N, C-alpha and C positions, 0 to 999 in steps of 0.2 A: 537434445534428446539422446539418451543412451538406451541400448537394447541388448538383451542377452536371452538366448534360448537355452533352457536346461536340457540335459540329455533325454528326459522324459517328455519333452515337448512344451513344457510351461514357458510362456513368453513373459519376460520381465522388462518393463519400460519405465524410465524415470526421466523427470525434467526438474532440474534444480532451479528454484526461483529465489535469487538473493533478496534479502530485505524482509522476508516474512519469517515468522516464528512458528508456523504451523505446517502440517503435511496432510494432504488428501490422498487416501489410498483406496484402491478398489480391486476386486477380483471379478472378472467377467467369465461366465460359463457360456459356451456356444450351444445354448439350449433355450428355446422359447416356444411360444404358442404355435408358431408355424411348423414346428417339428412334431406336432401332436396329431394322432388320428382323431377324427371327429368325436368318437365316443369317449375319448379321454381328454377332451378339451378342458383346459384349466389345470392340468396336472403339473406343469412347470411352475405355475404361480402357487399352487398348493404346496409343492415341495419347498419353494422359497420360504413360505410361512413356517413350515414344519421344522426346518433346521433350527429355528430360534427357540424351539421348545426344550432344548437340552442337547448337550454333546457328551462325549466320553469324559470331558474335563470340567464342564461347567453346567450348572442348572440354568433354567430359563432366567431366573432372577440374577444370577451371577453374570450371565451374558448382558443383561440390561444394565447392570451396575458397572461393568468392567471399564467402559470408556466414559459413560455419562457422569460417573462420580468424579471424573477428572476434568470435567468441562468439555469433553469431546462428544461426538455423535456417531451413531451406528445406524445404518439404514440399508434397504434392499429394494429392488424392483425387478419386475419381469417385463420383457418386451416381446416383440414378435420373433426375434432371432437370438436373444440373449437373456440370461439371468445375471444380475449384478448385485454384489454386496460391497458397500463402501463405508469408510470411516473417515472422520476428520478429527485430528488431535493436535496438541502441541508437539513440536518436533521431538522433544525428549520422550514422548510416549509412543513414538512410532513402532518400536519393537513389540510393545504390548498390543497395539492395534493389529499388527501383522499376525500375532499369535491368535488373537480372537478371530480374525478372518479365516485363518487356516483351520481353526477349530470348527467354525461354522460350515465351511465348504467341504472339509475332508472327514470330519468325525461326528456328524449328527447321529442321534440315537434312532430317530424315525420310528418311534413306538406307536403301536396302534391306538393306545389309550389317548395319546397326545393328538393323533390324527382326528379322532372323533370330536375332540374339543375344537381343534383348529378349523375343521369343516364349518362349524357354526360361525366362526369369525369370518371366513371367506363368504359364506352365504349372506351375512350381514353386509359385507362389502358389495356384493352383487345387488342386494336390496337397495343400498344407497345409490348406486348408479341408476337403477330402475326408477328411483324417485327423483333423479336429477336429470331432467330432459336435455339440458345443454351438454351433458356428458353422454347420455344414452344415444343421442342422435349420431354421434361419431361412430360408435360401435355398430349401430344399425347400417349406417352408410357404408362402412368398410365391408360388412358381411355381404351387402348387395353388390358393391363395386367389384370385389374380388371373386364373387361367385364360389365355385368349388375349390379354388386355389386356397392353400392353407393360410395365406395372408388374411383371408376372411375369418379365420378362427378368432373367437373372443378370448382375449388374454386371461380374463378372470374365469372363463368357462361359463356354463349355464347352471341353474339350480339343479337340473337333472344330472349333469355329468359330475359336478362337484360332490353331489350326494352319494354317488356310486363308485367313485374311484377307490380301489382297494389299496391297502398299505403295501402289498407286495409290488404293485405297479410303481409306486413312488420309490421304494427301495431299489428296484431294478433300474429305474430311471437314474437314480443317484449313482449306482454302481457303474453304469455304462457311459454316462455323459459327464459326470464330474471327475474327469480324468485329464492327464497332463496335456494331451494334444488339443483339448477343448478349453484350456484355461489361459487367460491373459491377466496378468497382474501389472497394474500401473500405479505410480506414485508421483505426485507433483508437490513442490513446496521446498522446504528446507531439508532436502534429502541428499544423500551421497549414494551414487549408483552401486559402488562396490559393497557398501554396507547392506543395502537392500538386497542385493543378489545373494550375499552370504546368508542373510536371514531367510530368504525364500528357499534357498537350497536346503537349509536345515528343516524348514517346515513343510515344504512341498516336494522336496527331492525324492521322497519315497513313494509318492503318488504314482500308480501305474499309468503308463502312457495311454493305454486304451486305443479306441478307434475314433477317427474324426467323425463329427456329426455328419449324417448324409446330406448331400446337396439338395436344395429345393427344386421343384419342377419349374419350368419356364412359365412365364405369365401368358394366359390366354388372351385373345382379343378383348380389348376394353369394352365395357358396356356404356351405353348412353341412354338418355331418356329420363323418366321421372316416376317416382312412387310416393304414395302417401301412407305413412304409418299413423293410424288413428290413435290418439291419446287425449284425454280431457285435460289439456293444459291451458294456462292463461295466455301463452304465446304459441305461435307456430315457429318451430326451429327449422331453419333451412340450411342444408349443406350441399353445395355444389362440389364436384370433384372428378378427377380423372387420373388414370395411371400415367406416370412419367418415368424416365429412365432411372436406374438405380444409382447408388451412392458413388460408384466409381466412374460414372459417365461425366465427362467434362461439361456437358450441357447443363449440369446443375448450377453453374455460375450464372448464365443468363436467366435461367429459370428462377433463381433466388432474387435477382434484380427485378424481374417482372412481378413476382409475388409481392415484394416490398413496395413497389410503386402502386400496385393495386390496393393493398390493404395492410401495409406494414406499420401504420402509425396514424396519428391525428392528421398529418398532412397528406395521407394517401388519397387516391381517387375515390375509393368506395366510402371511406370515412367522411370525406367532405361532401360527397353526393348523397349518400344514404342517410347519414345522421345530421350533418350540419345544414344542408340545403333543404332536405325533405322531411327530416324528423321522423324517419320510419323505424329507427332502431336505436337502442342504447348500445348494443354490442354488435359490431361488424368487423370482421378481420379475415385475412387470408392465412393459410397454413400450408406447410410442406413437411413431409416425412420421407426419409430415404432408407431403403433396405438393400439387400444384396442384389436381388433380381429386378426390383422396380421401386418406385416411390409413388407418392400421391401428392397432388397439388390441388388446393381447393379454397372455397370461400364459405364462411359461416355468417349467418344473419339470424338474430332473434327478433321477431316482430309480432304484433297482435294479429290474430286471424283476419281481421277486417282490412289490414294493410299488407297482408302476405303477398297477394298478387302483384301489387305495385312494387314491392321490394324485389320480387323475382324478376320483374320486367327491367328494373333499373340495373340489377346485377348482370343480367344477360346483355343489356345494352353496353355496359362498361367492358365486359369480356369481349364482345364482338368488336368494339372500338380498338382495343389493344390488339386483337388478332389481325385486324385489317391495317392498323397504322403503326404498330410497334411503339417505340418511344423516340421522341425528338432528341437531338443531341444534348440540348440543355437539360432536359429532364433526366436523361441517362447519366450525365455527369453528376447531377445532384443526388440521384439514387446511389451511385457508386460511393460518393462521400458518406451518405447516410449508412449504408451497409458496412463500409469499412470502419466507421466510427463505432457502430454497434458491436462489431467483432472485437475491436481493440478494447472497448470498455468492458465487455463481458470477460475478457481474458485477464482482467485484474483479479479475478477470483481463482483460487487454487482449485476449487471444484470444477470450474469450467475448463481449466488447463488439464485436469485429470481426464475428463471425458474426451477432450480433443486428442489427448495422447493415446488413449486406448483405442479410439476410432481408427487410427492408422493401421493397427494390427488387426482389429476386428474386420475391417473391410479390405485387408490385403493391399493397402496403398503405401507408397513410399512416404516417409516423413517430409512434411513441408514446413519451412519456417514461417513465421508470421509475415515477413516481408514477401516471401514467395506466394503466400496465400493472397495477400493484398495485390500483388502483381497480377495474379490470375483474374481478379475482379477488374482491375484497371484495363486488362487486355480485351475485355468483352466489347464487341463492336456493335454498331447500330444494326448491321445486317444480321448478325447472330441473334440479336434480340428479336428482330422482325421475323426471322425464320422460325424461331422457337415459339413466338407468340402465335403465328399462323398455324403451327402444327398442334399446339396443346391448349390454347386458350379460347378457341371458338366456342360459343355457347351451345352449339348443336353437338359438340363432342363431350359435353359434361353429363354426368349422372347427378340428378337432383333428388335428394330425399327430403320430404317434408314430414316433420313430426309435430302433430297437433290435432286439434279437433276435426272430426269428419263433418261431412255435410256438403251441400251444394256450394261450389266455388263461384265467386262473382265473376263477371266478364272481364276480360283483359282490359286494363285501363290504357288510355292514351297518355303518353308522356308529354310533359311540356318543357 
């Protein structure tokens, strides 16, 4: 990994991967849904959409054709703490990809007439989520779990906020946040660091340094308990979850191993118990997300309303077993091998290497080689796993959201 910081604060990171003929490039802006006031929820995501409607140098169609016509790709996303624009191209087209990304990030027109059209697109995106309960349940769970903390903000916003955000707010957001101290540019693949830095200096060197994005408030005490969000669906969608330490906390390594053992694949405890032994669900898995101040670890199950109570009971039983017993040494070693294999296989992709590379800068962490990362996984002990399991996985410390039909719930079943 090579890293350079420009005088205006833009951070440039590259990783050369011999043997590939492509490059993955991305620009991350330290601005996401967690930085928004409630009445402007969805502004970061709406701005991400709007920059594609035209820049000082390209029309919307020219933006779409610039890389796609060469076999490349161009995409963007908004998260809780960042907005990202990425491209993947053949190595010979890297200069053009950087030029397109700079154009999008620094020179969008942000016209009111384009905003009115793009609002409708985002409202359709929101409608899609509202009609997709296995997506909607995660948004609803997050809003309940985080309460008034801005991590509970909906990334897409709501129909009400998206319909009312004025163009001046988006233009001001771009002016104050799309600045040097809030930009991270990363490239992975067949790239040369010095060449990338030269191009970035030419394209981004004139960007004002600006002010760093404000830090987020500390996380309040976590919530536990259960809520039902009534919706006439064919399944009841269940999400268990609780707050865990943030990305920089070393406890994320035993947490990741525990999550994988519980629901990280076909051999996991929950898959074997819930799906294979009891036939209660088609989809059951664990998930984890990490942010700067905290993270979330949880379980998802989709099951018919008539079997929802039994599914809840089984998940709680498995969570409590892990909380009380941790993992035996044989299982821990097997899970370590599984997680290490998944990491190594995922990093065959230049895109995955790109995200990993940017994450070190975005989270303020020192770069770790793959061998160092695998070493941290190997170093996790049975006691660390037991302590983490007892602290974070007990079922009485989870917040459960049910999304599905309302009505009288059947009595708690006895497990066999």
